[in-house]
N, C-alpha and C positions, 0 to 999 in steps of 0.2 A: 715215744717216736711216731711217728704217722705210717700208716701202714695204707700203702697206694698202689692199686693194679698189682697187688700180689706179693708188694716189696716193702720191708720193715723199717724203710730208712728213705726219707726223701731230701735231695739238695735244695737249698734256698733258690736258686735261678730256675729250678724247675717248678714252681708253684702253677704258673698258667697252665702247664701240662696236667698238674695233679688235679686242677679245678675240671679238665676235660675228662680226665679219667674217672672222676666222681659222677659226672652227668651220663657218662657210656654206661658206668655201672648201674647206676639208677633205673636208665632205661633198662637195660638187660634183665635187672628183677622184677619188673613188673609183669604181670600175670598176662598182659596182652603184648608182651613186647614183638611180638612178630610183626602188628602192625605200627610199629616205630623202624623198621628196617632201613627205608631211607635216611630217617635220620640219623640211626645209627652209623650207616656207610659215611655219612656228612661228617659228621664229628669223629670217625677213627679216620678219615682223610686229614682232617683239621690237627688232630693231634700228632700225625705222624708227621705231617709239612713244619707244625712249629716246633716237635723236638730236632729234627735235623736241622733246622734253622738255628735252636739254642745250642747245639752241639758244634756246628759249623763255627760260630763266632765266641769260642770259649776264651774270656781271659784266662791268663795264667793262674791265677789264685784258685779259678774253677776247677782248671784242669788238676789241680791239687787236691782240690776236694772229690773229684770223680775217680782219682787214682785210689783214694783212701775209703772208696764207699765200701761200706761192710760187707754187702752182696758181691764186691767184685770177685771174678775167679782167683784162686792162688794156685801154686804149684800142684798141690795134690789136687786139684779140680781139672787141670790141663793134662796131667798124666792121665788120670782117670776118661778124658776126652779123645786124646789123640794117641795114647800109647798103649801097646801090647805087651802081653808078657812081662810085666813091671814086675821086680824084685828087689826090695828094698835093701840097703845094707846100713849097719850101723858101726858108729865109734870110730874114734879117731886112734885106737890103739895107744892112747898113752895117758888120758884123763876119764873120758866119758864119752857119751853121747849126747849131740846137743839136737833136740827136736825142731831148734830153728832154722837148720839146714836137712833138706831130704835128700838122699843120696842114693841110685840104685842102676840096676841094667833093666834095658827094657827096647822096644822095636818102636820107631816112629818110621811108617810108609814101609818102606823096605830095607830100612839100616837099623842096624843093630846099635844102639848107643849106650853110652853113661849119662845120666839126667841127674844133676845137679841144681836145686833151687833152694831159695828162702820160703818159709811156710810161717804166716802169722796166727793162724787158729782161727776156729769161727765162734766157739762157745767160750765164756769167760774161764773155764778150766783149761781150755787149749790154748789161749792167748796167753794165759800167763805160763804155762808150761813152754810156750814158744817164745817168751819174752817180747812177744808184740811184732815178732819179724825181727828181732835184734838178736844176731847169732853172738855167742861166746866164742873166745879162741877155739876151743875144741870144734867149734862147729865148721871154723875155716881150716882146721886141719885134716877134719875127717874129709871134706870136701876134695883138699888137695891130695889125700890118701888115695882116694876114690878116683881122682883124675889120673895118678900115676898107674893105676890098675889099668883104665883103659887105655892108656899109652901103650901098657905091657901088651893088651892083647888089640892093638893098632885098631880101637873103637874110637868113634868121633865123640866127642862132648858136648851136652846143649846143657847149658845153663838159663835158670829162669832166676830172674832179678826182681826183689819185690821187697826192700827193707828201708825203714825210715834211717837207718845208719845202725853201725855194730853198737853192742851192749857196752853201755858208758860206766859201768859199776865197778866197785873197788876190787871183787875177785877176780872179775874178769881182764882188770889190768894185771893185776898179781901174776895171772896166769899167762902174761904176754899177748895182751890183744892186737897191740901195733905191731908186733915183730909176727906173729901169725897172717896177719893181713898183709905185711910187707914179703913175707917168703912166698904167700899165693901170688903175689904180683911178679915176683921174680920167676917163680917155677913156672906159671901159666905162660909166661912169656917164651918159653924154652920146651914146651912139650911136643914132641914129635908127631901130633895127631891134631885134626882138627876140632875147632874149638868154635862153637856158635851160640852166641848170647842174644836174649831177649829181655829188654826190660818191660814186665809186664804188669807194674803199677807203681812203687816208690824205689827211686834209684839214689838212695842217700847216701852220700860221701864214701869213706874208706870202705862201709860195710858193703856197698854195693860193688865197688870197684874190686872187693876181694874176692869175684868171682866174674867180674866183667871184661877179663883180659882175652880177646878173641881175635879170632881170623875174621868173623863179620859180627857185627852188633847192629840189633834193631830194637826199636821202642813201639810199643803200641801207641797211637795217636792219643791216647788219653792218659798217659804215663808222664811223667817227670824224673831227670835225672839230674844232679846237680852236688857242689860240694859240700851243701848246708841247705838244712831246710827253710822256707821263708821263715818261720818263725824264730828259728836261729838266728839267722840273718838280722830280722828286725830288733831282736833283742838285745844284737851288738850294735848297730846301726843307730837304734833311737832309744834304746834303753826299755823299751816296751814292746812287746807283741800283742797286737790287738788287730781289728778287722782292718782299720787304714794301714799300719805300717805292714801287717803281711801280705796285702796287695801291691804294696810298693816293691816289696822285697821281691816276691813272686816276679815280678815284669823285669826288676834289675837284673834278677839272675838267670835269666834265659834260660831256662829250667824245663820248656815244653820239647816234644818230638820235633818240632818243626826247628825250633831254635838249635837243637844239639844237631839235627842234620847240616843243618845252615853253616855250622860254624866246624863242620866237618869231624865230630866227636864220635857219631855213629853213621852206621852205613844205609840203614832204610829205615823206614816209617812203615807199620803195619796198621792199615785206616782198620778203626772199630764203625760196627755200623751204628749209625744213629740213634743216639740213648745208651751209647757205653757199652762194654762189655758185660755189665751185671745184668744186661736187658737181652743180650743178644750172645750167650756164651757159648754155644754150640757153633754159629756162624763165626766168631772172632778165633775159636779154637781150630775151626778147619784152615782159617787163613793161615794162623801161626803156624800149622803144620806143614800147608805147601810150601811156605817159606825156608820153613828147615829142612824138607825134602831137596828142594832145588840147591839152597846152600850147601848142603852137606856133597850132594852129588857132585859139585861143582868141586870142591875142595878135595875130595877123594882123589883127584886126578895129579895131587901133588904129591911129590916124596916127603917124607917128614923135615928132612932139612932145609927144603924149599920151603915147607910151610913156616919154619921159625924165621927164616929169611925175610920173607914178606911180611910175616909179623909185626917183625921188627922194624922196617922199614915203614910200615903202616905208622906205627906208634909214634917213630920219630917224625912223622909228616904232620902230627898234632901239634899245634902252637906255633907252627914255623910261619915264620914273616920273611917277605921277599922284599928287600930293598930297593926301593926304585932307582933307575939310575939317573 
């Protein structure tokens, strides 16, 4: 992997930015770097302008790549950046604990909340332990158990969604993967406490929906949310997943944040700074925090039963078609 400007991974479409980064680093490393201050300023300005242009016009398949960037912040990162007094809770009181889903109490702004989110892991050992963000049934049962605990104490629920999909293994199916997700969908729809969801990276199929039933749902601008991954779609439609078919599938799936907002599947898009969340971690975290605080403040005005009714009406509007007279 290429190490560029402090990062251990470079996306293919970022090659022009990488070239400018190398020029900037070469000048900075010179003993007489101060004499190149004006040239460094111009190069930095060109780099920032190019980065903004590249990220403003990303193709859907490139959005998927950004969402999968190994340096992109995960649930644990956002917890450390925007949450105070976090206390993690473990186990589903049925089978075991699933590290692919993090749950716990914490404070976001002035609000005490229950946080639930997918976790992919950073190191190879962490990724294997977290199943690369693909939760088992016990993960979804753990999440629901903690959500019901939040309802008991009348605390809002915040979910961070970042998964390519639920774990597809035999053991997961034997322990009731589909049933666990289905129960989460049913129970989240009728919890009498505010639920606010943010897709921070990948939003893959039922694995994402298992944490995605909320009063307000937002996506980071470089995240994706779809019934299937581009590779999975390409393998079904064209019997082969390659660069060409993956691009075609990503476009056809309408999986970007803008697409999901246009189709009424989400409520807001939280803009990332040019260059993505992996370059501007704290800035993006601050934007997420502000959005969460605003939404929770608004939703706490409603009684529990009113929240359930409004949530039901919101879900029923998805996919509704009005027949022209």
